[in-house]
C-alpha positions in Angstrom: -17.2 -24.1 -21.9 -16.0 -22.6 -18.9 -18.2 -19.9 -17.3 -16.5 -17.4 -15.0 -18.9 -16.9 -12.0 -19.3 -13.1 -11.5 -19.6 -12.4 -7.6 -18.1 -9.7 -5.6 -14.9 -11.5 -4.9 -14.4 -12.4 -8.6 -15.2 -8.8 -9.2 -13.0 -7.3 -6.8 -10.0 -9.7 -8.0 -10.3 -8.7 -11.7 -10.4 -5.1 -10.8 -7.0 -5.4 -8.8 -5.8 -7.3 -11.5 -6.6 -4.3 -13.8 -5.1 -2.0 -11.4 -2.1 -4.0 -10.9 -1.6 -4.2 -15.1 -2.1 -0.2 -15.4 0.7 0.8 -12.6 3.7 1.4 -14.0 6.8 2.3 -11.8 6.9 5.7 -13.4 7.3 9.2 -11.0 7.2 12.6 -12.3 9.4 14.9 -10.5 8.1 18.4 -10.9 10.1 21.7 -9.9 9.0 25.1 -9.9 12.5 26.3 -11.2 15.6 24.8 -12.4 17.3 26.1 -9.4 15.5 23.4 -7.3 17.4 21.0 -9.1 20.4 20.8 -6.6 17.7 19.6 -3.9 15.3 17.7 -6.3 18.6 15.4 -7.6 18.2 13.4 -4.1 14.7 12.0 -5.5 16.7 11.6 -8.9 19.5 9.2 -7.4 17.0 7.1 -5.0 14.7 6.4 -8.2 17.4 5.5 -10.0 18.7 3.0 -7.3 15.9 1.3 -7.4 15.4 1.1 -11.1 12.0 3.5 -11.2 11.7 5.3 -14.5 11.1 9.0 -14.0 10.8 12.5 -15.8 11.7 15.6 -14.9 9.5 18.9 -15.8 10.2 22.4 -14.8 6.8 24.5 -14.5 5.7 27.2 -12.5 2.1 27.2 -10.7 2.3 31.0 -10.7 4.0 31.6 -14.1 2.5 28.9 -16.5 -0.5 27.6 -14.7 -2.0 26.6 -18.1 1.2 24.7 -19.0 1.2 22.8 -15.8 -2.4 21.9 -15.8 -1.9 20.1 -19.4 1.0 18.1 -18.2 -0.4 17.0 -14.9 -3.7 15.9 -16.7 -1.7 13.4 -18.7 0.3 11.5 -16.1 -2.5 9.2 -15.5 -2.7 7.8 -18.8 1.1 7.7 -19.1 0.9 5.3 -16.5 2.9 7.6 -13.6 2.5 5.8 -9.8 2.8 9.6 -8.3 4.2 12.6 -8.6 7.1 14.3 -6.5 6.7 18.4 -6.6 9.6 20.8 -5.2 8.9 24.1 -4.3 10.1 26.8 -2.7 8.8 30.2 -1.2 5.1 30.5 -1.7 5.3 26.7 -2.5 2.0 26.5 -4.3 3.0 23.9 -6.9 2.6 20.6 -4.8 -1.1 21.4 -4.0 -2.3 22.6 -7.4 -0.8 19.5 -8.7 -2.9 17.6 -6.1 -6.2 19.3 -7.1 -5.7 18.7 -10.5 -4.8 14.6 -10.3 -5.9 11.7 -7.9 -2.4 10.5 -8.3 -0.4 10.9 -5.0 1.4 14.0 -4.7 4.6 14.0 -2.2 5.6 17.6 -1.6 9.0 18.3 -0.9 9.5 22.2 0.7 13.0 24.1 -0.9 14.7 26.4 1.0 14.7 29.3 -1.6 17.0 32.6 -1.7 14.0 34.8 -0.6 12.8 31.9 1.9 12.0 32.5 5.7 14.5 30.1 6.8 12.4 27.8 4.9 9.0 27.8 6.9 7.3 29.5 4.1 7.8 26.3 1.8 7.3 23.8 5.0 3.8 25.7 5.9 2.6 26.1 2.5 3.1 22.4 1.5 2.0 20.9 4.5 -1.5 23.6 5.5 -3.5 21.8 2.8 -7.3 21.9 2.7 -9.2 18.9 3.3 -9.6 17.1 0.6 -6.6 18.2 -1.2 -4.0 15.8 0.4 0.0 16.2 -0.2 2.5 14.3 1.8 4.9 16.4 3.0 8.7 15.6 3.6 11.4 17.6 5.6 12.9 20.5 4.4 14.7 19.8 1.1 14.5 16.1 1.8 13.7 15.0 -1.5 15.4 11.8 -1.1 12.8 10.7 1.8 9.9 12.2 -1.2 11.6 9.3 -3.4 11.5 6.9 -0.7 7.8 7.4 0.0 7.2 7.2 -3.9 9.3 3.9 -3.8 7.1 2.3 -0.8 4.0 3.3 -3.0 5.0 1.6 -5.9 5.9 -1.3 -3.9 2.6 -2.2 -3.0 2.0 -3.0 -6.7 5.6 -4.2 -7.8 7.1 -7.4 -6.3 10.5 -6.4 -7.6 10.5 -2.9 -5.8 9.4 -4.6 -2.7 11.9 -6.8 -2.7 14.9 -3.8 -3.3 13.2 -1.8 -0.7 13.5 -5.0 2.0 17.2 -5.1 0.8 17.4 -1.3 1.3 16.1 -1.4 4.8 18.1 -4.4 5.7 21.2 -2.4 4.4 19.7 0.9 6.8 20.1 -1.9 9.8 23.7 -2.6 8.9 24.5 1.0 9.2 23.3 1.3 12.6 25.1 -2.1 13.5 28.4 -0.9 12.1 27.8 2.5 13.8 27.6 1.0 17.1 30.6 -1.3 16.5 32.7 1.7 15.4 31.3 3.3 19.1 32.4 0.4 20.8 35.9 0.3 19.1 36.6 3.8 20.8 36.1 2.3 24.0 32.6 3.8 24.8 30.3 1.6 26.7 27.7 0.4 24.3 24.2 -0.8 24.8 23.9 -4.5 24.3 21.1 -4.5 21.4 19.8 -7.7 19.8 20.7 -6.2 16.3 24.2 -6.5 17.2 
């Protein structure tokens, strides 16, 4: 009969296996209004490109706080990896979500029609109190929010990590092509190692 010797290394290994098996490549995209969808579609596009499952929920932190509370509290048990939350104006949604879950929350400030040039949204999401972190991306940049979610998931999902390496390699190729186009226009282009 084989006995598995329990020590701190073996316990840590078992915990990592358990965590890895529980984490799935699923992201919740939450927005306060359907008018935010035009901005949040960037997240949908990136997650789809990486083959990551997502679900969209339109829930207002101000108008439907009970619904938000019950929805967010179900995500961990459903195997979600993180939440992308887009909000404009007072932009309380990402912060309230972060207060309700231990999942990573990525906030997308949305420039709304009543916005102060987007600064109200940016500062509302960015200036969270200590202990309630929200990762904040640039105004209306839900693509970067999704890419941050991809990077989080890539820590535990090897197939996503491989796709991320390929994505980054393609970004490098775009820079190479940009330099070539500038050079073709007759300009003196720097001699870079990537060329």
